[in-house]
C-alpha positions in Angstrom: 19.8 10.7 69.6 20.6 8.1 66.8 18.9 4.9 65.9 21.2 3.1 63.5 18.6 0.8 62.2 16.2 3.5 61.6 18.9 5.7 59.8 19.8 2.5 57.9 16.2 1.9 56.6 15.7 5.6 55.7 18.8 5.8 53.7 17.9 2.3 51.9 14.5 3.8 51.0 16.0 7.0 49.3 18.6 4.8 47.6 15.8 2.5 46.3 13.8 5.7 45.0 16.7 6.5 42.9 17.2 3.0 41.4 14.8 3.4 38.4 14.1 -0.2 38.4 11.3 -1.5 36.0 7.9 -1.8 37.6 7.8 -5.6 37.1 10.6 -5.8 39.6 9.2 -3.6 42.4 6.8 -4.3 44.9 3.2 -3.4 43.9 1.8 -3.0 47.3 3.4 -1.5 50.5 2.0 -2.7 53.9 3.1 -0.7 56.9 2.0 -0.8 60.5 2.5 1.2 63.6 4.2 -2.0 65.6 4.7 -5.5 65.3 2.1 -6.1 67.9 -0.4 -5.2 64.8 1.3 -8.1 62.9 -1.5 -10.6 63.6 -4.3 -8.3 62.5 -2.5 -6.9 59.4 -1.1 -10.1 58.1 -2.2 -13.4 59.3 -2.7 -15.6 62.2 -5.2 -13.7 64.2 -9.0 -14.5 64.7 -9.8 -13.6 61.0 -7.8 -14.0 58.0 -5.4 -10.9 57.0 -3.7 -9.2 54.1 -0.9 -11.8 53.9 -3.6 -14.5 53.5 -5.5 -12.6 50.7 -2.4 -11.8 48.7 -0.7 -15.4 49.0 -3.5 -17.6 49.3 -6.0 -16.3 47.3 -4.3 -13.9 44.8 -0.9 -15.6 44.2 1.3 -12.6 45.3 4.4 -13.2 46.9 6.1 -11.0 49.6 9.2 -9.1 48.4 12.1 -8.9 51.0 14.9 -7.9 48.8 14.2 -4.9 46.5 17.6 -5.6 44.3 16.5 -9.3 43.8 12.8 -9.4 43.2 11.0 -13.0 43.3 9.9 -14.5 40.0 6.3 -13.7 40.8 5.1 -10.9 38.9 2.9 -9.2 41.6 4.5 -8.6 45.0 3.9 -6.8 48.4 6.4 -5.5 51.1 6.0 -5.1 54.8 7.7 -2.6 57.3 6.8 -1.1 60.7 6.8 2.7 60.4 5.5 4.2 63.6 4.0 7.6 63.2 4.8 8.5 66.9 8.2 6.6 67.6 9.6 6.8 64.1 8.0 9.8 62.3 11.1 10.2 60.3 10.8 6.6 59.0 7.1 7.0 58.3 7.9 10.1 56.2 10.8 8.5 54.3 8.6 5.6 53.3 5.5 7.6 52.3 7.6 10.3 50.3 9.6 7.6 48.4 6.8 4.9 47.9 5.7 6.1 44.4 9.4 6.5 43.2 10.1 2.9 44.7 7.4 1.5 42.3 4.6 1.0 44.8 1.0 1.4 43.3 -0.9 1.5 46.5 -0.2 1.4 50.3 -2.0 -0.4 53.1 -1.3 1.3 56.4 -2.7 -0.2 59.6 -2.5 1.3 63.3 -4.0 0.6 66.7 -5.0 2.7 69.7 -7.2 5.7 70.0 -4.1 7.7 68.2 -3.8 5.7 65.1 -2.3 8.3 62.9 -0.2 6.1 60.7 -2.7 5.8 57.9 -3.8 9.5 57.9 -0.3 10.7 58.0 0.9 8.2 55.5 -1.9 9.2 53.2 -1.1 12.8 53.5 2.7 12.5 52.6 2.1 9.7 49.9 -0.5 11.9 48.1 -1.6 11.2 45.3 -0.7 7.5 45.8 -3.8 5.8 47.1 -3.6 4.6 50.8 -6.0 2.0 52.5 -6.4 2.5 55.9 -6.9 -0.4 58.5 -8.1 0.4 62.1 -6.2 -2.4 64.0 -8.9 -2.1 66.9 -12.4 -0.7 67.2 -11.2 2.1 69.1 -8.9 3.2 66.4 -11.7 3.8 63.7 -12.4 7.3 64.2 -8.9 8.2 64.3 -8.4 6.4 60.9 -11.4 7.7 59.1 -11.1 11.2 60.6 -9.6 12.8 57.6 -10.4 16.4 56.6 -12.1 17.2 53.3 -9.5 17.2 50.4 -7.2 14.5 52.2 -8.6 11.3 50.9 -8.0 8.0 52.7 -10.0 4.9 51.9 -10.6 2.7 54.9 -11.9 -0.7 55.7 -13.5 -1.8 58.9 -11.7 -2.6 62.3 -9.0 -5.5 61.7 -10.5 -6.4 58.1 -6.8 -6.1 56.4 -7.9 -9.1 54.3 -10.4 -6.7 52.7 -7.8 -4.0 52.3 -5.6 -6.4 50.4 -8.6 -7.2 48.1 -9.1 -3.3 47.8 -5.5 -2.7 46.8 -5.8 -5.7 44.2 -8.8 -3.8 42.7 -6.7 -0.7 42.2 -4.0 -2.9 40.6 -6.5 -4.7 38.4 -7.4 -1.5 36.7 -4.2 -1.7 34.9 -3.2 -5.4 35.1 -5.6 -7.8 33.5 -3.9 -10.9 35.2 -4.9 -9.2 38.7 -8.4 -8.9 37.6 -8.6 -12.4 36.5 -7.4 -13.5 40.0 -10.1 -11.4 41.7 -12.9 -12.8 39.4 -11.7 -16.3 40.3 -11.5 -15.6 44.0 -15.1 -14.1 43.7 -16.2 -17.1 41.7 -14.9 -19.4 44.4 -17.0 -17.6 46.9 -20.2 -17.8 44.8 -19.6 -21.5 44.4 -19.2 -22.0 48.1 -22.4 -20.4 48.9 -24.1 -22.2 46.2 -23.0 -25.7 47.6 -23.8 -24.9 51.1 -27.3 -23.7 50.1 -27.9 -26.8 48.2 -26.7 -29.3 50.9 -28.8 -27.3 53.5 -31.9 -27.6 51.5 -31.5 -31.1 50.4 -30.3 -32.5 53.6 -32.7 -30.7 55.9 -31.6 -28.6 58.8 -31.1 -31.3 61.5 -28.8 -33.4 59.3 -26.8 -30.5 58.1 -26.1 -29.2 61.6 -24.9 -32.6 63.0 -22.6 -33.6 59.9 -18.9 -33.5 60.4 
């Protein structure tokens, strides 16, 4: 049984893996998820901020949607759905071509009790680092349950924002500009806590709690 869209994506990935493009023009981070229903948790718009928010709003990355025509921004990420159960061939093609396509790290998220995408992606893409995101609480055991010798870094359930920061930390070991952006983001957090602490103390609890 054929699936033209899947076959097209697989062919595209393999073609891109042989393109030998400069690293400055290829996505630095790949984000994959098991279903588009995971999009809110993995990217943006859910109850908490996601990977897209971290990359775009806080770190100045851009989403790259055209491999052959990269955006002007130096640091980029791409996004795919690669179900481990419904499209194992696409998942395999993505993972096995990732390094040749220029990716430096993958963020993989999946939900349900059989959240196998992060694990399988990590196994196939090895030694490329993979950060797993359990989309739901019930997905945690599946995502972190890798045997000894099969490494997979993972964040807490639903926290793709932290996965993006972790991916940026990996990039920062080679790219000073990413390191500077991470430091600036952290300094902003520190300043925010200091401001709130000072205002709480100086205004007193009742006034602080009732202000707009």
